[in-house]
C-alpha beads as a LAMMPS data file, in Angstrom:
LAMMPS data file: protein, C-alpha beads

349 atoms
348 bonds

1 atom types
1 bond types

-500.0 500.0 xlo xhi
-500.0 500.0 ylo yhi
-500.0 500.0 zlo zhi

Masses

1 110.0

Atoms # bond

1 1 1 -425.590 315.954 336.397
2 1 1 -424.050 312.480 336.094
3 1 1 -423.394 311.530 332.455
4 1 1 -422.085 308.377 330.750
5 1 1 -420.583 308.147 327.254
6 1 1 -420.907 305.058 325.045
7 1 1 -418.788 305.180 321.888
8 1 1 -416.247 302.848 320.303
9 1 1 -414.125 305.709 318.921
10 1 1 -411.666 307.322 321.328
11 1 1 -411.696 310.551 319.336
12 1 1 -415.494 310.804 319.625
13 1 1 -415.386 310.125 323.375
14 1 1 -412.735 312.818 323.734
15 1 1 -414.881 315.282 321.782
16 1 1 -417.884 314.590 323.980
17 1 1 -415.834 314.967 327.160
18 1 1 -414.424 318.266 325.971
19 1 1 -417.859 319.703 325.229
20 1 1 -419.353 318.496 328.504
21 1 1 -416.466 319.991 330.490
22 1 1 -417.683 323.471 329.495
23 1 1 -420.574 323.056 331.955
24 1 1 -419.334 323.035 335.543
25 1 1 -421.775 320.534 337.037
26 1 1 -421.682 317.978 334.199
27 1 1 -419.721 314.963 335.412
28 1 1 -418.724 312.028 333.188
29 1 1 -418.997 309.061 335.568
30 1 1 -418.014 306.312 333.135
31 1 1 -417.432 305.480 329.484
32 1 1 -418.009 302.304 327.469
33 1 1 -416.701 301.189 324.076
34 1 1 -419.727 299.077 323.053
35 1 1 -423.342 298.477 323.986
36 1 1 -422.709 295.321 326.008
37 1 1 -420.212 297.118 328.228
38 1 1 -422.696 299.972 328.634
39 1 1 -425.491 297.624 329.726
40 1 1 -423.230 296.097 332.377
41 1 1 -421.931 299.434 333.672
42 1 1 -425.405 300.987 333.737
43 1 1 -426.641 298.141 335.927
44 1 1 -423.852 298.879 338.411
45 1 1 -424.003 302.686 338.306
46 1 1 -427.032 304.239 336.561
47 1 1 -426.326 307.791 335.324
48 1 1 -428.757 310.644 334.829
49 1 1 -428.182 310.493 331.085
50 1 1 -426.299 308.311 328.613
51 1 1 -424.825 309.673 325.377
52 1 1 -425.256 306.566 323.222
53 1 1 -423.611 305.918 319.863
54 1 1 -425.570 303.901 317.304
55 1 1 -423.015 301.886 315.332
56 1 1 -420.654 299.896 317.571
57 1 1 -419.126 296.397 317.694
58 1 1 -420.427 293.614 319.963
59 1 1 -423.770 295.363 320.601
60 1 1 -425.112 298.418 318.784
61 1 1 -426.842 301.409 320.375
62 1 1 -430.333 300.211 319.498
63 1 1 -430.018 296.920 321.379
64 1 1 -428.145 298.603 324.235
65 1 1 -430.963 301.133 324.555
66 1 1 -433.530 298.329 324.616
67 1 1 -431.728 296.410 327.336
68 1 1 -430.932 299.449 329.481
69 1 1 -434.507 300.738 329.355
70 1 1 -435.728 297.277 330.345
71 1 1 -433.325 296.618 333.212
72 1 1 -431.743 299.921 334.362
73 1 1 -433.861 302.696 332.818
74 1 1 -432.400 306.176 332.470
75 1 1 -432.414 309.057 329.979
76 1 1 -430.661 308.168 326.719
77 1 1 -429.587 310.625 324.019
78 1 1 -428.412 309.089 320.752
79 1 1 -425.145 310.729 319.654
80 1 1 -423.938 309.470 316.295
81 1 1 -421.675 310.602 313.470
82 1 1 -424.623 311.328 311.197
83 1 1 -428.114 311.013 312.614
84 1 1 -429.666 311.924 309.261
85 1 1 -427.978 308.963 307.554
86 1 1 -429.129 306.493 310.224
87 1 1 -432.751 307.545 310.652
88 1 1 -434.131 303.996 310.689
89 1 1 -431.891 303.090 313.617
90 1 1 -432.596 306.439 315.318
91 1 1 -436.347 305.744 315.313
92 1 1 -435.792 302.138 316.344
93 1 1 -433.798 303.378 319.344
94 1 1 -436.482 305.952 320.118
95 1 1 -439.027 303.167 319.999
96 1 1 -437.083 301.465 322.778
97 1 1 -436.863 304.623 324.876
98 1 1 -434.169 306.992 323.582
99 1 1 -435.327 310.579 324.027
100 1 1 -433.684 312.282 321.067
101 1 1 -430.684 312.225 318.740
102 1 1 -427.871 314.586 317.781
103 1 1 -424.733 314.489 315.659
104 1 1 -421.409 313.822 317.381
105 1 1 -419.644 317.161 317.937
106 1 1 -416.426 317.852 316.035
107 1 1 -413.368 319.364 317.698
108 1 1 -412.278 321.659 314.887
109 1 1 -413.540 323.337 311.746
110 1 1 -416.349 325.711 310.900
111 1 1 -419.020 323.479 312.439
112 1 1 -417.288 322.856 315.769
113 1 1 -419.175 325.546 317.705
114 1 1 -422.539 324.655 316.149
115 1 1 -422.227 320.917 316.813
116 1 1 -421.069 321.520 320.384
117 1 1 -423.956 323.901 321.047
118 1 1 -426.442 321.442 319.537
119 1 1 -425.260 318.717 321.919
120 1 1 -425.370 321.023 324.953
121 1 1 -428.866 322.194 323.991
122 1 1 -430.131 318.600 323.876
123 1 1 -428.499 317.710 327.187
124 1 1 -429.847 320.933 328.703
125 1 1 -433.382 320.059 327.629
126 1 1 -433.115 316.620 329.210
127 1 1 -431.795 318.278 332.359
128 1 1 -434.924 320.441 332.455
129 1 1 -437.050 317.321 332.132
130 1 1 -435.285 315.781 335.108
131 1 1 -436.121 318.862 337.173
132 1 1 -439.641 319.360 335.811
133 1 1 -442.243 319.917 338.567
134 1 1 -444.858 317.208 339.005
135 1 1 -447.520 319.487 337.579
136 1 1 -447.199 322.444 335.226
137 1 1 -450.307 324.311 334.216
138 1 1 -450.632 324.906 330.502
139 1 1 -453.263 327.317 329.336
140 1 1 -455.137 326.681 326.133
141 1 1 -454.293 329.071 323.309
142 1 1 -456.720 331.936 323.639
143 1 1 -458.282 333.820 320.759
144 1 1 -457.483 337.507 320.725
145 1 1 -460.767 338.734 319.374
146 1 1 -464.336 337.898 320.373
147 1 1 -465.407 339.411 317.053
148 1 1 -463.236 336.867 315.253
149 1 1 -464.853 334.028 317.216
150 1 1 -468.308 335.300 316.337
151 1 1 -467.346 335.568 312.686
152 1 1 -465.980 332.030 312.620
153 1 1 -468.706 330.300 314.599
154 1 1 -470.627 329.247 311.519
155 1 1 -467.510 327.734 309.967
156 1 1 -466.694 325.763 313.139
157 1 1 -470.091 324.119 313.256
158 1 1 -469.634 322.611 309.801
159 1 1 -465.918 321.788 309.569
160 1 1 -465.673 320.128 312.970
161 1 1 -468.193 317.449 312.037
162 1 1 -465.181 315.412 310.858
163 1 1 -464.354 312.675 313.407
164 1 1 -461.011 313.402 315.074
165 1 1 -458.389 311.236 316.753
166 1 1 -455.786 313.240 318.707
167 1 1 -452.648 311.392 319.845
168 1 1 -449.827 312.507 322.129
169 1 1 -446.623 310.520 322.675
170 1 1 -443.044 310.810 323.862
171 1 1 -440.367 308.317 324.938
172 1 1 -441.020 305.055 323.079
173 1 1 -443.748 306.750 321.065
174 1 1 -442.599 305.960 317.510
175 1 1 -442.946 302.233 318.079
176 1 1 -446.357 302.603 319.738
177 1 1 -447.540 304.900 316.936
178 1 1 -446.392 302.398 314.305
179 1 1 -448.315 299.615 316.053
180 1 1 -451.524 301.664 316.135
181 1 1 -451.333 303.174 312.661
182 1 1 -450.480 299.848 311.015
183 1 1 -453.928 298.526 311.989
184 1 1 -455.945 301.309 310.369
185 1 1 -457.434 300.601 306.924
186 1 1 -457.340 302.897 303.910
187 1 1 -461.069 303.532 304.485
188 1 1 -460.476 304.941 307.973
189 1 1 -462.984 307.733 308.344
190 1 1 -461.408 310.069 310.912
191 1 1 -458.771 312.771 310.850
192 1 1 -455.676 311.978 312.924
193 1 1 -453.364 314.514 314.561
194 1 1 -450.159 313.407 316.307
195 1 1 -447.950 315.340 318.696
196 1 1 -444.720 313.421 319.343
197 1 1 -441.951 314.910 321.480
198 1 1 -439.183 315.078 318.879
199 1 1 -436.759 317.685 317.593
200 1 1 -437.778 319.292 314.309
201 1 1 -434.539 317.961 312.777
202 1 1 -436.073 314.483 312.893
203 1 1 -439.778 315.164 312.382
204 1 1 -439.666 314.698 308.597
205 1 1 -437.727 311.473 309.028
206 1 1 -440.268 310.267 311.570
207 1 1 -443.068 310.877 309.083
208 1 1 -441.124 309.048 306.363
209 1 1 -440.618 306.118 308.743
210 1 1 -444.267 306.040 309.834
211 1 1 -445.318 306.209 306.174
212 1 1 -443.884 302.702 305.838
213 1 1 -446.115 301.516 308.700
214 1 1 -449.509 302.774 307.470
215 1 1 -451.648 302.820 304.336
216 1 1 -453.062 306.225 305.272
217 1 1 -451.525 309.427 303.875
218 1 1 -449.306 311.088 306.479
219 1 1 -447.401 314.368 306.436
220 1 1 -446.048 317.178 308.582
221 1 1 -448.694 319.640 309.748
222 1 1 -448.161 323.077 308.224
223 1 1 -449.593 326.299 309.619
224 1 1 -452.973 326.865 307.961
225 1 1 -453.696 323.148 307.448
226 1 1 -457.111 321.715 308.239
227 1 1 -457.675 318.313 309.804
228 1 1 -458.982 316.045 307.041
229 1 1 -460.760 312.707 307.261
230 1 1 -458.439 309.833 306.377
231 1 1 -455.249 311.909 306.686
232 1 1 -452.604 311.884 309.440
233 1 1 -450.936 315.171 310.360
234 1 1 -447.861 315.213 312.609
235 1 1 -446.535 318.202 314.566
236 1 1 -443.316 319.173 312.828
237 1 1 -441.517 321.983 314.661
238 1 1 -440.047 322.708 318.089
239 1 1 -442.956 325.102 318.631
240 1 1 -446.299 323.864 319.934
241 1 1 -449.008 322.748 317.507
242 1 1 -452.456 324.133 318.330
243 1 1 -455.923 324.429 316.834
244 1 1 -457.101 327.936 316.027
245 1 1 -460.683 329.212 316.404
246 1 1 -461.170 328.890 312.622
247 1 1 -460.152 325.200 312.940
248 1 1 -456.887 325.615 311.078
249 1 1 -453.626 324.520 312.640
250 1 1 -450.891 326.830 313.810
251 1 1 -447.692 326.848 315.824
252 1 1 -446.887 328.924 318.898
253 1 1 -443.728 329.358 320.982
254 1 1 -445.776 329.833 324.145
255 1 1 -445.239 328.563 326.758
256 1 1 -441.639 329.371 325.848
257 1 1 -440.009 327.684 328.850
258 1 1 -441.999 324.437 328.723
259 1 1 -439.405 321.664 328.146
260 1 1 -441.796 319.306 326.350
261 1 1 -441.785 320.479 322.753
262 1 1 -444.093 320.242 320.967
263 1 1 -446.505 320.039 323.904
264 1 1 -449.340 317.529 323.949
265 1 1 -451.181 319.594 326.571
266 1 1 -451.138 322.713 324.395
267 1 1 -452.652 320.792 321.492
268 1 1 -455.213 318.818 323.513
269 1 1 -456.450 321.942 325.307
270 1 1 -456.761 323.921 322.073
271 1 1 -458.804 321.061 320.600
272 1 1 -461.024 321.052 323.700
273 1 1 -461.563 324.770 323.236
274 1 1 -462.413 324.810 319.528
275 1 1 -463.420 321.350 318.211
276 1 1 -467.165 321.052 318.757
277 1 1 -467.562 317.357 317.977
278 1 1 -466.581 314.719 320.543
279 1 1 -463.673 312.580 319.405
280 1 1 -461.009 310.170 320.630
281 1 1 -457.854 311.311 322.448
282 1 1 -454.936 308.984 323.178
283 1 1 -451.934 309.476 325.447
284 1 1 -449.026 307.125 324.843
285 1 1 -445.754 306.208 326.543
286 1 1 -443.544 309.047 327.723
287 1 1 -441.634 310.706 330.538
288 1 1 -443.290 313.348 332.700
289 1 1 -446.887 314.560 332.745
290 1 1 -447.386 316.335 329.426
291 1 1 -450.818 315.579 327.974
292 1 1 -452.441 314.335 331.180
293 1 1 -454.236 317.599 331.967
294 1 1 -455.317 318.016 328.352
295 1 1 -456.671 314.474 328.287
296 1 1 -458.641 315.238 331.457
297 1 1 -460.154 318.363 329.881
298 1 1 -461.213 316.378 326.813
299 1 1 -462.744 313.639 328.962
300 1 1 -464.820 316.228 330.822
301 1 1 -466.144 317.359 327.439
302 1 1 -467.315 313.853 326.602
303 1 1 -464.387 312.613 324.535
304 1 1 -463.385 308.960 324.547
305 1 1 -459.974 309.128 326.220
306 1 1 -457.362 306.365 326.246
307 1 1 -454.055 305.989 328.117
308 1 1 -451.462 303.379 327.218
309 1 1 -451.169 300.609 329.784
310 1 1 -448.140 300.245 332.044
311 1 1 -446.942 296.883 330.730
312 1 1 -446.576 298.123 327.148
313 1 1 -445.029 301.521 327.996
314 1 1 -441.325 302.136 327.585
315 1 1 -441.738 304.876 330.215
316 1 1 -444.937 304.857 332.261
317 1 1 -444.964 308.590 332.951
318 1 1 -447.502 310.513 330.873
319 1 1 -450.118 307.710 330.853
320 1 1 -449.619 307.176 334.597
321 1 1 -450.253 310.885 335.224
322 1 1 -453.447 310.624 333.169
323 1 1 -454.637 307.586 335.116
324 1 1 -453.927 309.383 338.397
325 1 1 -456.077 312.295 337.193
326 1 1 -458.847 309.845 336.214
327 1 1 -458.503 311.274 332.722
328 1 1 -458.683 307.977 330.825
329 1 1 -461.905 306.177 329.983
330 1 1 -459.807 303.166 328.938
331 1 1 -456.264 301.944 329.601
332 1 1 -455.043 299.817 326.685
333 1 1 -451.971 298.484 324.875
334 1 1 -451.110 299.951 321.443
335 1 1 -452.442 296.768 319.792
336 1 1 -455.749 297.152 321.610
337 1 1 -455.878 300.865 320.829
338 1 1 -455.551 300.119 317.122
339 1 1 -458.316 297.533 317.349
340 1 1 -460.562 299.952 319.249
341 1 1 -460.077 302.694 316.678
342 1 1 -460.744 300.307 313.814
343 1 1 -463.926 298.973 315.413
344 1 1 -465.403 302.119 316.941
345 1 1 -464.867 304.763 314.268
346 1 1 -466.520 305.181 310.908
347 1 1 -464.616 303.220 308.307
348 1 1 -466.354 304.440 305.157
349 1 1 -465.509 307.839 303.748

Bonds

1 1 1 2
2 1 2 3
3 1 3 4
4 1 4 5
5 1 5 6
6 1 6 7
7 1 7 8
8 1 8 9
9 1 9 10
10 1 10 11
11 1 11 12
12 1 12 13
13 1 13 14
14 1 14 15
15 1 15 16
16 1 16 17
17 1 17 18
18 1 18 19
19 1 19 20
20 1 20 21
21 1 21 22
22 1 22 23
23 1 23 24
24 1 24 25
25 1 25 26
26 1 26 27
27 1 27 28
28 1 28 29
29 1 29 30
30 1 30 31
31 1 31 32
32 1 32 33
33 1 33 34
34 1 34 35
35 1 35 36
36 1 36 37
37 1 37 38
38 1 38 39
39 1 39 40
40 1 40 41
41 1 41 42
42 1 42 43
43 1 43 44
44 1 44 45
45 1 45 46
46 1 46 47
47 1 47 48
48 1 48 49
49 1 49 50
50 1 50 51
51 1 51 52
52 1 52 53
53 1 53 54
54 1 54 55
55 1 55 56
56 1 56 57
57 1 57 58
58 1 58 59
59 1 59 60
60 1 60 61
61 1 61 62
62 1 62 63
63 1 63 64
64 1 64 65
65 1 65 66
66 1 66 67
67 1 67 68
68 1 68 69
69 1 69 70
70 1 70 71
71 1 71 72
72 1 72 73
73 1 73 74
74 1 74 75
75 1 75 76
76 1 76 77
77 1 77 78
78 1 78 79
79 1 79 80
80 1 80 81
81 1 81 82
82 1 82 83
83 1 83 84
84 1 84 85
85 1 85 86
86 1 86 87
87 1 87 88
88 1 88 89
89 1 89 90
90 1 90 91
91 1 91 92
92 1 92 93
93 1 93 94
94 1 94 95
95 1 95 96
96 1 96 97
97 1 97 98
98 1 98 99
99 1 99 100
100 1 100 101
101 1 101 102
102 1 102 103
103 1 103 104
104 1 104 105
105 1 105 106
106 1 106 107
107 1 107 108
108 1 108 109
109 1 109 110
110 1 110 111
111 1 111 112
112 1 112 113
113 1 113 114
114 1 114 115
115 1 115 116
116 1 116 117
117 1 117 118
118 1 118 119
119 1 119 120
120 1 120 121
121 1 121 122
122 1 122 123
123 1 123 124
124 1 124 125
125 1 125 126
126 1 126 127
127 1 127 128
128 1 128 129
129 1 129 130
130 1 130 131
131 1 131 132
132 1 132 133
133 1 133 134
134 1 134 135
135 1 135 136
136 1 136 137
137 1 137 138
138 1 138 139
139 1 139 140
140 1 140 141
141 1 141 142
142 1 142 143
143 1 143 144
144 1 144 145
145 1 145 146
146 1 146 147
147 1 147 148
148 1 148 149
149 1 149 150
150 1 150 151
151 1 151 152
152 1 152 153
153 1 153 154
154 1 154 155
155 1 155 156
156 1 156 157
157 1 157 158
158 1 158 159
159 1 159 160
160 1 160 161
161 1 161 162
162 1 162 163
163 1 163 164
164 1 164 165
165 1 165 166
166 1 166 167
167 1 167 168
168 1 168 169
169 1 169 170
170 1 170 171
171 1 171 172
172 1 172 173
173 1 173 174
174 1 174 175
175 1 175 176
176 1 176 177
177 1 177 178
178 1 178 179
179 1 179 180
180 1 180 181
181 1 181 182
182 1 182 183
183 1 183 184
184 1 184 185
185 1 185 186
186 1 186 187
187 1 187 188
188 1 188 189
189 1 189 190
190 1 190 191
191 1 191 192
192 1 192 193
193 1 193 194
194 1 194 195
195 1 195 196
196 1 196 197
197 1 197 198
198 1 198 199
199 1 199 200
200 1 200 201
201 1 201 202
202 1 202 203
203 1 203 204
204 1 204 205
205 1 205 206
206 1 206 207
207 1 207 208
208 1 208 209
209 1 209 210
210 1 210 211
211 1 211 212
212 1 212 213
213 1 213 214
214 1 214 215
215 1 215 216
216 1 216 217
217 1 217 218
218 1 218 219
219 1 219 220
220 1 220 221
221 1 221 222
222 1 222 223
223 1 223 224
224 1 224 225
225 1 225 226
226 1 226 227
227 1 227 228
228 1 228 229
229 1 229 230
230 1 230 231
231 1 231 232
232 1 232 233
233 1 233 234
234 1 234 235
235 1 235 236
236 1 236 237
237 1 237 238
238 1 238 239
239 1 239 240
240 1 240 241
241 1 241 242
242 1 242 243
243 1 243 244
244 1 244 245
245 1 245 246
246 1 246 247
247 1 247 248
248 1 248 249
249 1 249 250
250 1 250 251
251 1 251 252
252 1 252 253
253 1 253 254
254 1 254 255
255 1 255 256
256 1 256 257
257 1 257 258
258 1 258 259
259 1 259 260
260 1 260 261
261 1 261 262
262 1 262 263
263 1 263 264
264 1 264 265
265 1 265 266
266 1 266 267
267 1 267 268
268 1 268 269
269 1 269 270
270 1 270 271
271 1 271 272
272 1 272 273
273 1 273 274
274 1 274 275
275 1 275 276
276 1 276 277
277 1 277 278
278 1 278 279
279 1 279 280
280 1 280 281
281 1 281 282
282 1 282 283
283 1 283 284
284 1 284 285
285 1 285 286
286 1 286 287
287 1 287 288
288 1 288 289
289 1 289 290
290 1 290 291
291 1 291 292
292 1 292 293
293 1 293 294
294 1 294 295
295 1 295 296
296 1 296 297
297 1 297 298
298 1 298 299
299 1 299 300
300 1 300 301
301 1 301 302
302 1 302 303
303 1 303 304
304 1 304 305
305 1 305 306
306 1 306 307
307 1 307 308
308 1 308 309
309 1 309 310
310 1 310 311
311 1 311 312
312 1 312 313
313 1 313 314
314 1 314 315
315 1 315 316
316 1 316 317
317 1 317 318
318 1 318 319
319 1 319 320
320 1 320 321
321 1 321 322
322 1 322 323
323 1 323 324
324 1 324 325
325 1 325 326
326 1 326 327
327 1 327 328
328 1 328 329
329 1 329 330
330 1 330 331
331 1 331 332
332 1 332 333
333 1 333 334
334 1 334 335
335 1 335 336
336 1 336 337
337 1 337 338
338 1 338 339
339 1 339 340
340 1 340 341
341 1 341 342
342 1 342 343
343 1 343 344
344 1 344 345
345 1 345 346
346 1 346 347
347 1 347 348
348 1 348 349
């Protein structure tokens, strides 16, 4: 895999090289000391993945990410001295197309092995995404007991009368989510569930950042939670969020080898299986096909399904797959999606 490193510190570049050299087919094809140099080099020789620092002279990693994704798009992993201390910039970069973020590995000390392994794990996941087949079947989470389903059927018929908006997003998703959620009033009368491809290290920070964009209460979904009208729940672990037969939320590791975590398809298909009321499902910008099959299943059940339009996508992958499956009733920009939700759903609690 062809990798580029963008970092203004020679010691950080050396650390990244050293870690990458432990994998035989990882090749560093070029390095850059600032974002402007990276933009120029990427236009001449686009790598499979860029390890992009955030804080650099001349041009920072956020602006470099924006320009690269606009002119020479490729996979970008933010690698910075302390991702937790720069969350606002991390999410801004993700809004422009960065896939994930990780701390810069250290060469010595107690944390050296852990930080190196964390970087390799992130790069390995992106490598899987690059090799992901065009279609991967994801089965809905099945109940293990027909007796349990029978026992819970009465509960389902009452709880699921709450209107539901289910949203899946990936690369560029934070920005699209902020645009949509910022348009929803405090009186919004539907429950909202969001599955964003993001490492659990950053899920709490994402919720904190989105909290500044919306008047609605928003928090991480916890196992056992119920979807509540007027509340936004966000998938918060590296396991897959799904809806149980009793209409509570849970997390599952299966499918264990699926590179998109948490999976939009797993959640959408579990909702199709257990949520009896028709709702609205939205698939936003992102790489790959995750969520397209689930959106198609929901459409077949009478849901109003929406895919983000090509012009507004950072990566026109997941919505494109949905359009190709004829899974979307509408194809809209995030601005138009927010307007549609505000106009079409019950606004009074």
